[in-house]
C-alpha positions in Angstrom: -2.3 13.5 -7.6 -5.1 14.7 -5.5 -7.9 12.6 -3.4 -11.1 14.2 -2.4 -13.5 13.2 0.2 -16.0 15.7 -0.7 -19.5 14.7 0.6 -18.4 11.9 2.5 -19.1 11.6 6.2 -16.4 10.0 8.5 -16.3 8.9 12.3 -12.8 9.2 13.9 -12.3 7.8 17.1 -9.7 9.2 19.8 -9.9 12.3 17.8 -9.2 14.8 20.5 -5.4 14.8 20.1 -2.3 13.2 18.6 -2.8 10.8 15.7 -6.5 11.0 15.8 -6.8 14.7 15.7 -4.3 14.6 12.9 -6.2 12.3 10.7 -9.5 14.0 11.5 -8.1 17.4 10.3 -6.3 16.3 7.4 -9.6 14.3 6.0 -11.6 17.6 7.0 -9.2 19.4 4.6 -9.8 16.9 1.9 -13.6 17.8 2.1 -15.1 15.2 4.3 -17.7 15.8 6.8 -15.8 14.8 10.3 -17.4 13.4 13.1 -14.5 13.4 15.8 -15.4 11.2 18.9 -13.3 11.1 22.0 -13.8 10.7 25.9 -12.1 14.0 26.8 -14.7 17.0 26.2 -11.9 19.7 26.5 -9.9 18.1 23.6 -12.8 18.0 21.3 -13.6 21.6 22.1 -10.3 22.9 21.6 -10.4 21.0 18.0 -13.9 22.4 17.2 -12.5 26.0 18.1 -10.1 25.6 15.3 -12.1 23.9 12.8 -15.8 24.7 13.7 -17.6 22.5 10.9 -16.2 19.4 12.6 -18.9 17.8 14.9 -17.7 16.5 18.0 -19.1 13.6 20.4 -17.7 12.7 23.7 -18.1 9.2 25.2 -15.8 6.6 26.8 -15.5 3.7 24.4 -14.8 1.3 27.0 -18.5 1.7 28.1 -20.0 -0.9 25.3 -23.7 0.2 25.9 -23.3 3.8 25.9 -20.9 4.0 23.2 -23.5 1.5 21.2 -26.2 4.0 22.0 -24.3 7.2 21.0 -22.7 5.8 17.7 -26.1 4.4 16.6 -27.7 7.9 16.9 -25.0 9.3 14.8 -26.5 7.7 11.5 -24.6 6.6 8.5 -20.8 6.8 7.7 -19.0 6.3 4.5 -15.9 5.6 6.6 -14.4 4.9 10.1 -10.9 5.6 11.6 -10.6 3.3 14.7 -7.8 5.2 16.6 -9.0 5.2 20.3 -6.5 3.4 22.4 -4.6 3.2 25.9 -1.3 1.8 26.7 -0.6 0.5 30.3 3.4 -0.2 30.1 4.6 -2.7 32.9 6.8 -5.7 33.0 5.2 -9.1 32.1 5.2 -10.3 35.8 3.5 -7.1 37.2 0.4 -7.4 34.4 -2.9 -7.4 36.2 -6.3 -8.5 35.3 -7.8 -5.2 35.6 -5.1 -3.7 33.3 -5.5 -6.4 30.7 -9.4 -5.8 30.7 -8.9 -2.0 30.3 -6.8 -2.2 27.3 -8.5 -5.0 25.8 -11.9 -3.2 26.1 -10.6 0.1 24.6 -8.1 -1.3 22.3 -10.1 -4.3 20.8 -13.5 -4.4 22.2 -14.4 -0.8 21.5 -13.3 -1.5 17.7 -15.4 -4.4 17.6 -18.5 -2.4 18.9 -18.0 0.8 16.8 -17.2 -1.2 13.6 -20.3 -3.3 14.2 -22.6 -0.3 14.0 -21.0 1.6 11.2 -20.5 -1.4 9.0 -24.0 -2.8 9.6 -25.6 0.7 8.2 -22.9 0.5 5.4 -24.5 -2.9 4.3 -27.8 -1.7 4.9 -27.2 1.3 2.8 -25.2 -0.5 0.1 -22.0 1.5 0.8 -18.7 0.7 -0.6 -17.1 1.8 2.5 -13.6 1.7 4.2 -12.4 1.2 7.7 -9.0 1.4 9.1 -7.9 0.4 12.3 -4.8 2.1 14.0 -2.7 -0.6 15.2 0.9 -0.4 16.2 4.5 -2.0 15.2 4.1 -3.7 18.5 1.8 -6.0 16.9 4.4 -6.9 14.2 2.2 -5.7 11.7 1.8 -2.0 10.4 0.1 0.0 7.8 -1.1 3.5 7.9 -1.6 6.3 5.4 -3.7 8.6 3.8 -3.0 10.3 0.3 -4.3 13.8 -0.4 -2.1 15.6 -3.0 1.0 14.3 -3.9 3.5 16.1 -6.3 6.7 14.7 -7.7 7.3 17.7 -9.4 11.3 17.8 -10.2 11.8 14.1 -9.2 13.3 11.8 -11.6 12.0 8.0 -11.7 12.9 5.0 -13.1 10.3 2.3 -13.9 11.1 -0.9 -15.3 8.7 -3.3 -17.0 6.9 0.0 -18.2 5.9 -1.0 -21.5 2.4 -2.1 -20.4 0.3 -3.4 -17.8 1.0 -2.3 -14.0 4.4 -0.9 -15.1 2.9 1.3 -17.9 0.1 2.5 -15.4 2.8 3.4 -12.7 4.9 5.3 -15.2 1.7 7.3 -16.5 0.7 8.1 -13.1 3.9 9.3 -11.7 4.5 11.4 -15.0 0.9 12.8 -14.3 2.1 13.9 -11.0 4.9 15.9 -12.4 7.7 13.5 -12.5 10.6 13.0 -14.9 9.9 9.4 -15.8 12.3 6.9 -17.6 10.4 4.0 -18.8 12.5 0.7 -19.3 11.2 -2.4 -20.9 12.7 -5.0 -23.3 10.0 -4.5 -26.0 10.9 -1.3 -27.9 7.4 -1.4 -29.8 5.5 -1.1 -26.3 7.7 1.9 -25.3 7.1 3.6 -28.4 3.6 3.3 -27.9 3.8 4.7 -24.7 5.8 7.8 -25.8 3.6 8.5 -28.6 0.8 9.2 -26.0 3.0 10.9 -23.5 6.2 12.3 -25.6 7.9 13.8 -22.4 8.5 10.5 -21.1 12.0 8.9 -21.9 12.3 5.4 -23.0 14.8 2.8 -22.8 15.1 -0.9 -24.1 17.0 -3.5 -22.4 16.5 -7.2 -21.4 17.1 -6.9 -17.9 18.1 -10.5 -17.4 21.4 -9.6 -19.2 23.3 -8.2 -16.2 26.4 -6.6 -17.6 24.1 -4.7 -20.3 21.7 -3.8 -18.0 24.3 -2.4 -15.7 25.8 -0.5 -18.6 22.5 1.1 -19.5 21.2 1.9 -16.3 24.4 3.7 -15.1 24.4 5.8 -18.1 21.3 7.2 -17.0 22.5 9.0 -14.2 20.8 10.0 -11.0 17.1 9.0 -10.0 14.9 9.9 -6.9 13.0 6.8 -6.9 12.9 3.4 -8.6 10.1 1.0 -9.4 11.1 -2.4 -10.0 8.2 -4.2 -12.1 9.7 -6.0 -14.5 9.0 -9.8 -14.0 7.9 -12.9 -15.8 5.8 -15.8 -14.8 6.2 -19.5 -16.3 3.3 -21.5 -14.7 3.8 -25.3 -14.9 3.4 -28.2 -12.3 6.0 -28.7 -9.6 7.1 -31.7 -11.1 7.7 -30.3 -14.5 9.7 -27.4 -13.3 12.9 -27.2 -15.0 16.5 -25.4 -14.2 16.1 -23.3 -17.4 12.7 -22.1 -16.2 14.1 -21.5 -12.5 17.1 -19.6 -13.8 14.7 -17.2 -16.2 12.4 -16.3 -13.6 15.1 -15.8 -10.7 17.1 -13.6 -13.3 14.4 -11.4 -14.0 12.2 -11.3 -10.9 15.0 -11.2 -8.3 18.6 -10.8 -9.9 17.5 -7.7 -12.2 16.1 -6.1 -9.0 19.3 -6.5 -7.3 21.3 -5.3 -10.2 19.2 -2.1 -11.0 18.6 -1.4 -7.2 22.5 -1.5 -6.3 23.1 1.1 -9.1 20.3 3.5 -8.4 21.0 3.3 -4.6 24.4 3.8 -4.8 24.2 7.1 -7.0 21.3 8.1 -4.0 24.0 7.6 -1.3 26.6 9.5 -3.6 24.1 12.3 -3.9 22.8 11.9 -0.3 19.3 11.5 -1.9 16.5 10.4 0.7 15.1 8.3 -2.1 12.2 5.5 -2.5 12.4 2.1 -3.9 9.2 -0.1 -4.5 9.6 -3.4 -5.7 6.4 -5.4 -7.4 6.3 -8.4 -5.7 3.0 -10.8 -5.5 0.4 -12.4 -3.4 2.2 -15.8 -4.6 5.0 -14.8 -2.3 2.8 -15.4 0.8 0.2 -18.0 -0.5 0.9 -21.1 -2.6 -0.8 -21.1 -5.7 -1.0 -24.5 -8.1 1.6 -24.3 -11.1 3.4 -21.2 -9.6 6.2 -23.1 -7.7 9.1 -21.2 -9.0 7.4 -17.9 -9.7 6.2 -17.9 -5.8 9.8 -18.7 -4.7 11.0 -15.9 -6.8 8.7 -13.5 -5.4 9.2 -14.7 -1.7 13.1 -14.2 -2.4 12.0 -10.6 -3.7 10.4 -10.0 -0.4 13.5 -10.9 1.4 15.5 -8.8 -0.8 13.1 -6.0 0.2 13.4 -6.3 3.9 17.5 -6.5 3.6 17.3 -3.2 1.2 15.2 -1.6 3.8 17.5 -2.5 6.7 20.9 -1.4 4.7 19.5 1.7 2.7 17.6 3.2 5.8 20.3 4.8 7.7 21.0 6.6 4.1 17.2 8.0 4.5 16.3 5.4 1.6 13.2 3.7 2.2 12.3 0.1 0.5 8.8 -1.3 0.3 7.3 -3.9 -1.8 3.3 -4.3 -2.8 1.9 -7.8 -3.1 -0.9 -7.8 -5.5 -3.6 -10.4 -6.2 -4.7 -11.3 -9.8 -4.8 -7.7 -11.4 -7.0 -7.2 -14.6 -4.3 -6.0 -16.9 -5.2 -6.7 -20.6 -3.2 -9.8 -20.4 -4.8 -11.1 -17.4 -8.2 -10.8 -18.6 -7.4 -13.3 -21.1 -6.3 -15.9 -18.6 -8.9 -15.1 -16.1 -12.1 -14.5 -17.6 -13.1 -18.1 -17.7 -15.3 -18.2 -14.7 -14.3 -22.0 -14.2 -10.7 -21.0 -13.7 -11.5 -17.6 -11.8 -14.2 -19.0 -9.4 -11.9 -20.8 -7.1 -9.6 -17.9 -6.5 -12.6 -15.3 -6.4 -14.1 -17.4 -3.6 -10.8 -16.9 -1.4 -10.9 -13.0 -1.7 -13.4 -11.3 0.6 -14.3 -8.5 -1.7 -15.2 -10.8 -4.4 -13.3 -9.6 -7.3 -9.8 -9.1 -8.8 -8.0 -6.0 -8.5 -7.5 -3.1 -11.1 -4.3 -1.8 -12.3 -5.0 1.6 -10.7 -5.5 0.2 -7.4 -1.8 -0.9 -7.4 -0.6 2.2 -8.8 -2.4 4.2 -6.2 -0.5 2.3 -3.6 2.9 2.7 -5.5 2.3 6.2 -5.5 1.9 6.5 -1.9 5.1 4.5 -0.9 7.0 6.6 -3.1 5.6 9.8 -1.7 6.5 11.9 1.6 3.2 10.6 2.6 4.8 7.3 3.5 8.0 8.7 4.9 8.0 6.4 8.3 7.2 3.5 6.1 10.2 1.2 5.1 10.3 -2.7 4.7 6.8 -3.2 4.6 5.3 -5.9 1.9 1.8 -4.4 1.3 -0.9 -6.8 0.2 -3.2 -5.7 -2.4 -5.6 -8.6 -2.5 -9.1 -7.8 -1.0 -8.4 -9.7 1.9 -7.0 -12.8 0.6 -4.4 -13.2 2.9 -6.7 -12.4 5.8 -8.7 -15.6 5.4 
């Protein structure tokens, strides 16, 4: 799987060394026209001596007016990485106003300044751009990552709920990236359709709600290098109408089946000393209440908690566990339910990007989280929601 930034112009701040330098170089390798910005000229000159086609600009981003003048003179960008930052580490009781101002001027205010300039030009040029701010685990929230070329050649991956929709998309994309795929679903006809298009994908039909049968089937499949738990159901009904049977159905598939399959796969990873990866497909509904989704939301919140526990306990074995939390994704089934403007408008109004997600947008995130490009990402619940949870 390959991503190209050919023809794209990208500004990277704090690009003289460390993470910023690494980002600038990797984007340059992917075809981007890079402008590397730093306050230290010597660092930039060293960078340019190795990569002559990278443009360099030295400015102290703590200086609002000077930075504004310089960045405005650089013209239009397709993307921006705000990496410039400083850290002054000292005990709480020793923190001074000057240290506060220094850090906020660079770590926050400079990001505001540069992002305003770049974003305004994106808006004027109707550019569907992207901005990534380099934060820290210290903020209690983290997400980083750039995916250029990813290969799963020789890797064996199990994808549940793979007969259609998101699961099918994940299975196919991983297969395209070289993986040996085992696609699992309860509906044989969906799997046969998948296999007719991709004959080298192995298929297995089993109802994951059946603990013992699923355990027997998955144990017979042998060792896997990665797992995607996508199988799920949604029964939408008002809270006052929720029944014990509906509760059991959703929790059995959305949570209990993930526990079951993950135990089997992870145990074999541990036995084989495989540094594997597991991605659980959760939902935006685990974070924000939706009308008529009481049990579904509860099941996905439980799945997020299970993801964190798995990450904690399996991490020492080199097994990473993360989840993705999509908003409405326009699968063929979702198109039927969400094509009515009257129903869709209220939800769309809460999404800053003004649209629902596409299957490929979930697939790309899952591929990244399974790959070595995300080798330090563990226990993350990644929203794929166009900014819904930011509102």
